[in-house]
C-alpha positions as CSV (number, residue, x, y, z in Angstrom):
1,M,17.3,-29.9,33.6
2,A,14.8,-30.7,30.9
3,N,13.7,-34.3,30.8
4,L,14.0,-36.5,27.7
5,K,10.4,-36.2,26.6
6,D,10.5,-32.4,26.7
7,L,13.8,-32.3,24.7
8,K,12.3,-34.7,22.1
9,N,9.2,-32.5,21.8
10,R,11.4,-29.4,21.3
11,I,13.5,-31.1,18.6
12,N,10.4,-32.2,16.7
13,S,8.9,-28.7,17.0
14,V,12.0,-27.0,15.7
15,A,12.3,-29.6,12.9
16,S,8.7,-28.8,11.9
17,T,9.5,-25.1,11.9
18,Q,12.6,-25.8,9.8
19,K,10.5,-27.6,7.1
20,I,8.2,-24.5,6.9
21,T,11.0,-22.0,6.6
22,K,12.8,-24.1,4.0
23,A,9.6,-24.3,2.0
24,M,9.0,-20.6,2.3
25,K,12.6,-19.9,1.1
26,M,11.9,-22.0,-2.0
27,V,8.7,-20.2,-2.7
28,A,10.3,-16.8,-2.2
29,A,13.1,-17.8,-4.5
30,S,10.6,-18.8,-7.2
31,K,8.7,-15.6,-6.9
32,L,11.9,-13.5,-6.8
33,R,12.9,-14.5,-10.3
34,R,9.6,-13.2,-11.8
35,A,9.5,-10.1,-9.6
36,Q,13.1,-9.3,-10.5
37,E,12.5,-9.7,-14.2
38,A,9.4,-7.4,-13.9
39,A,11.4,-4.7,-12.0
40,E,14.3,-4.8,-14.4
41,A,12.0,-4.6,-17.4
42,A,10.3,-1.4,-16.0
43,R,13.5,0.4,-15.3
44,P,14.5,1.5,-18.9
45,Y,11.0,2.9,-19.6
46,A,10.8,4.8,-16.3
47,E,14.3,6.2,-16.6
48,R,13.9,7.2,-20.2
49,M,10.7,9.0,-19.4
50,E,12.5,10.9,-16.7
51,N,15.2,11.9,-19.1
52,V,12.7,13.2,-21.7
53,L,10.8,15.1,-19.0
54,S,14.0,16.5,-17.6
55,G,14.8,18.0,-20.9
56,L,11.3,19.4,-21.3
57,A,11.3,20.8,-17.8
58,D,14.5,22.8,-18.3
59,S,13.0,24.6,-21.3
60,V,9.8,25.7,-19.5
61,K,11.2,26.6,-16.0
62,G,10.5,30.2,-15.3
63,V,7.9,30.4,-18.1
64,A,4.5,31.6,-17.1
65,G,1.8,28.9,-17.2
66,A,4.2,26.0,-16.5
67,P,2.3,22.9,-15.1
68,K,1.9,22.8,-11.4
69,L,3.1,19.2,-11.3
70,L,6.5,20.6,-12.4
71,V,6.8,23.9,-10.6
72,G,4.6,23.2,-7.6
73,T,2.0,25.3,-5.9
74,G,4.3,28.0,-4.7
75,T,4.2,26.8,-1.1
76,D,5.3,23.8,0.9
77,K,3.0,23.8,3.9
78,T,1.4,20.4,3.3
79,H,3.3,17.2,2.5
80,L,2.0,13.8,1.5
81,V,4.2,10.9,2.4
82,I,3.6,7.7,0.5
83,V,5.0,4.7,2.4
84,A,5.1,1.5,0.2
85,T,5.6,-1.7,2.2
86,S,4.5,-5.3,1.9
87,E,1.2,-7.0,2.8
88,R,2.9,-9.9,4.6
89,G,5.7,-10.3,7.1
90,L,8.5,-12.8,7.6
91,C,10.8,-10.8,5.3
92,G,13.5,-9.6,7.8
93,G,13.9,-5.9,8.2
94,F,12.5,-5.0,4.8
95,N,9.4,-3.2,6.1
96,T,11.0,-1.8,9.2
97,S,13.8,-0.1,7.2
98,I,11.3,1.6,4.9
99,V,9.1,2.8,7.8
100,K,12.2,4.0,9.7
101,A,13.2,6.3,6.8
102,A,9.6,7.5,6.5
103,R,9.4,8.3,10.2
104,L,12.6,10.4,10.0
105,K,11.1,12.4,7.1
106,I,7.9,12.9,9.0
107,Q,9.7,14.0,12.1
108,E,11.8,16.4,10.1
109,L,8.7,17.9,8.4
110,T,6.8,18.1,11.7
111,K,9.6,19.9,13.4
112,A,9.7,22.4,10.6
113,G,6.0,23.2,11.2
114,K,4.7,21.4,8.1
115,T,1.4,19.6,7.9
116,V,2.0,15.9,7.1
117,K,-0.4,13.4,5.5
118,I,0.4,9.7,5.1
119,L,-0.8,7.3,2.4
120,C,0.2,3.7,3.2
121,I,0.5,1.1,0.4
122,G,0.7,-2.2,2.2
123,R,-0.7,-3.2,5.6
124,K,2.7,-3.7,7.3
125,G,3.6,-0.1,7.0
126,F,0.2,0.9,8.3
127,T,0.6,-1.4,11.3
128,Q,3.9,0.2,12.3
129,L,2.8,3.8,11.7
130,Q,-0.7,3.8,13.1
131,R,0.4,3.8,16.8
132,V,2.2,7.1,16.5
133,Y,0.9,8.7,13.3
134,G,-2.6,7.2,13.1
135,E,-4.3,10.6,12.8
136,K,-2.1,11.6,9.9
137,I,-2.9,8.4,7.8
138,I,-5.5,9.3,5.2
139,E,-5.8,6.0,3.5
140,V,-4.4,2.4,3.3
141,V,-4.2,0.7,0.0
142,D,-4.5,-3.1,0.2
143,L,-2.9,-5.0,-2.6
144,S,-3.0,-8.4,-0.9
145,E,-5.3,-9.8,-3.6
146,V,-2.9,-8.8,-6.4
147,K,-0.7,-11.7,-7.4
148,N,1.1,-10.2,-10.4
149,L,1.3,-6.4,-10.2
150,R,0.1,-4.6,-13.3
151,F,-0.1,-0.9,-14.3
152,S,-3.8,-1.1,-14.0
153,D,-3.5,-1.9,-10.3
154,V,-1.4,1.2,-9.7
155,S,-3.3,3.7,-11.9
156,P,-6.2,4.2,-9.4
157,I,-3.6,5.1,-6.7
158,A,-1.9,7.6,-9.0
159,D,-5.3,9.1,-10.0
160,K,-6.3,9.6,-6.4
161,V,-3.0,11.3,-5.6
162,L,-3.3,13.6,-8.7
163,G,-6.9,14.3,-7.8
164,M,-5.9,15.3,-4.2
165,F,-3.2,17.5,-5.7
166,D,-5.6,19.2,-8.1
167,A,-7.9,19.9,-5.1
168,S,-4.9,21.6,-3.3
169,E,-4.9,19.0,-0.4
170,F,-1.1,19.0,-0.4
171,D,1.9,20.7,-2.0
172,F,4.6,18.0,-2.0
173,V,4.6,14.2,-2.5
174,T,7.4,12.0,-1.3
175,L,7.5,8.3,-1.9
176,F,9.4,5.7,0.2
177,Y,10.2,2.3,-1.1
178,A,13.0,-0.3,-1.4
179,R,15.0,-0.5,-4.7
180,F,16.1,-4.0,-5.5
181,K,19.8,-4.5,-5.9
182,S,20.2,-8.2,-5.0
183,A,18.6,-10.8,-2.8
184,L,20.9,-9.7,0.0
185,T,20.7,-5.9,-0.6
186,Q,17.6,-3.7,-0.9
187,I,18.2,0.1,-0.9
188,V,15.6,2.2,0.9
189,T,14.8,5.1,-1.5
190,E,13.2,8.5,-1.0
191,Q,11.8,9.9,-4.2
192,Q,10.0,13.2,-4.7
193,L,7.0,12.7,-7.1
194,I,5.3,16.1,-6.9
195,P,6.6,18.6,-7.9
196,A,8.6,16.4,-10.4
197,A,12.3,16.3,-9.5
198,F,14.8,15.0,-12.0
199,E,18.5,14.1,-11.6
200,E,20.6,15.8,-14.3
201,K,22.8,13.4,-16.1
202,E,25.9,14.4,-18.0
203,G,25.2,14.9,-21.7
204,E,21.4,15.0,-21.2
205,A,20.8,18.2,-19.4
206,K,18.9,21.1,-20.9
207,G,17.1,19.0,-23.5
208,E,20.2,17.2,-24.8
209,G,19.7,13.5,-25.6
210,L,22.2,10.8,-26.4
211,K,25.5,11.9,-28.1
212,G,24.6,15.6,-27.6
213,S,21.6,15.6,-29.9
214,I,18.9,18.1,-29.2
215,Y,15.2,17.2,-29.5
216,E,12.5,19.5,-31.0
217,Y,9.0,18.8,-29.8
218,E,5.6,19.2,-31.4
219,P,3.3,20.4,-30.0
220,E,4.9,22.8,-27.5
221,E,6.7,21.7,-24.4
222,K,4.0,22.9,-22.0
223,E,1.3,20.9,-23.8
224,I,3.4,17.8,-23.8
225,L,4.3,18.2,-20.1
226,S,0.6,18.6,-19.2
227,T,0.1,15.1,-20.6
228,L,3.3,13.3,-19.6
229,L,3.7,14.6,-16.1
230,P,0.5,12.9,-14.7
231,R,1.5,9.7,-16.5
232,N,5.0,10.0,-15.1
233,V,3.5,9.9,-11.5
234,A,1.8,6.6,-12.3
235,V,4.9,5.2,-14.1
236,Q,7.3,6.1,-11.2
237,L,4.8,4.7,-8.7
238,F,4.5,1.5,-10.7
239,R,8.2,1.2,-11.0
240,A,8.6,1.7,-7.2
241,L,6.0,-1.0,-6.4
242,L,7.7,-3.5,-8.8
243,E,11.1,-2.7,-7.1
244,N,9.3,-3.2,-3.7
245,A,7.9,-6.6,-4.8
246,A,11.3,-7.9,-5.9
247,S,13.0,-6.5,-2.7
248,E,10.3,-8.1,-0.5
249,Q,10.9,-11.6,-2.1
250,G,14.7,-11.1,-1.9
251,A,14.5,-10.1,1.8
252,R,12.1,-13.0,2.6
253,M,14.3,-15.6,0.8
254,T,17.3,-14.3,2.8
255,A,15.4,-14.3,6.1
256,M,14.0,-17.8,5.6
257,D,17.4,-19.1,4.6
258,S,18.8,-17.7,7.8
259,A,15.9,-19.1,9.8
260,T,16.4,-22.5,8.3
261,R,20.1,-22.5,9.2
262,N,19.4,-21.3,12.7
263,A,16.8,-24.0,13.2
264,G,19.4,-26.6,12.1
265,D,21.9,-25.2,14.6
266,M,19.3,-25.4,17.3
267,I,18.4,-29.0,16.4
268,D,22.1,-29.9,16.7
269,R,22.4,-28.3,20.1
270,L,19.1,-29.9,21.4
271,T,20.2,-33.3,20.0
272,L,23.5,-33.0,21.8
273,Q,21.7,-32.0,25.0
274,Y,19.3,-34.9,24.5
275,N,22.1,-37.4,24.1
276,R,23.9,-36.1,27.2
277,T,20.8,-36.2,29.3
278,R,20.0,-39.7,28.0
279,Q,23.5,-40.9,28.8
280,A,23.3,-39.4,32.3
281,A,20.0,-41.1,32.9
282,I,21.4,-44.5,31.8
283,T,24.5,-44.0,34.0
284,N,22.3,-43.2,37.0
285,E,20.3,-46.3,36.4
286,L,23.4,-48.5,36.1
287,I,24.8,-47.0,39.4
288,E,21.5,-47.8,41.1
289,I,21.5,-51.4,39.8
290,I,25.1,-51.9,40.8
291,S,24.6,-50.4,44.3
292,G,21.5,-52.6,44.8
293,A,23.5,-55.7,43.8
294,E,26.3,-54.9,46.1
295,A,23.9,-54.3,49.0
296,L,22.6,-57.8,48.6
């Protein structure tokens, strides 16, 4: 049985940890509000761009000279997997869930005989992947110095990916990130960036806009696509990283809240054990005193 001094030290240690987790929860809650606002502000622009590009894409499919970013290279031998995670830990299963989904995709592609390359955005994803897939990782993007993510922080990443695609270093690009739903729920999302893949929405397929209207574009669709498709890669990547930032803070706030409550429960159990041990020690001392008095 632990002595009173050891129990007291453990209680103080857990209490100190509880103060830290409580402070981290408050910091995460403060950052979450700003990150959530940024993610929600980026959604309409990214979604509307997808809708416009979807309409344009339908009109040029099957037409000679369509952009490679839309129709692809004609093969799918080499895949680039972009894994977006956080730079810091203590956020529950946030990073692990993203990496797990990416691993399943990598295993699926490898079994199919495809060549896989990995681009890690965030050190936590790199740490988890390097042990098994270290030789497949071509670069790690460190955003630890970025406090408030801006489009200018993401543009160099998109430019590098587009440059590699133009150099025929891969045929497909798949992005893994966590879409923010609430502080308790983050949805791991797999998104194909190259060739561009769009979800058809009712009333907006084949160039139809809101309320069944049809857009006419000047200059021609192929020329517009050649400009918008590269920008769409950067926009979708930026939106994904904003979603990731909000998801990370939500996961961290939830994890720290759980850790704070668990620390409180542990303090209660240790305090009860301390009191029982102390009571037992006092009882033993009284028994020794009484026994000594009776012996006299």
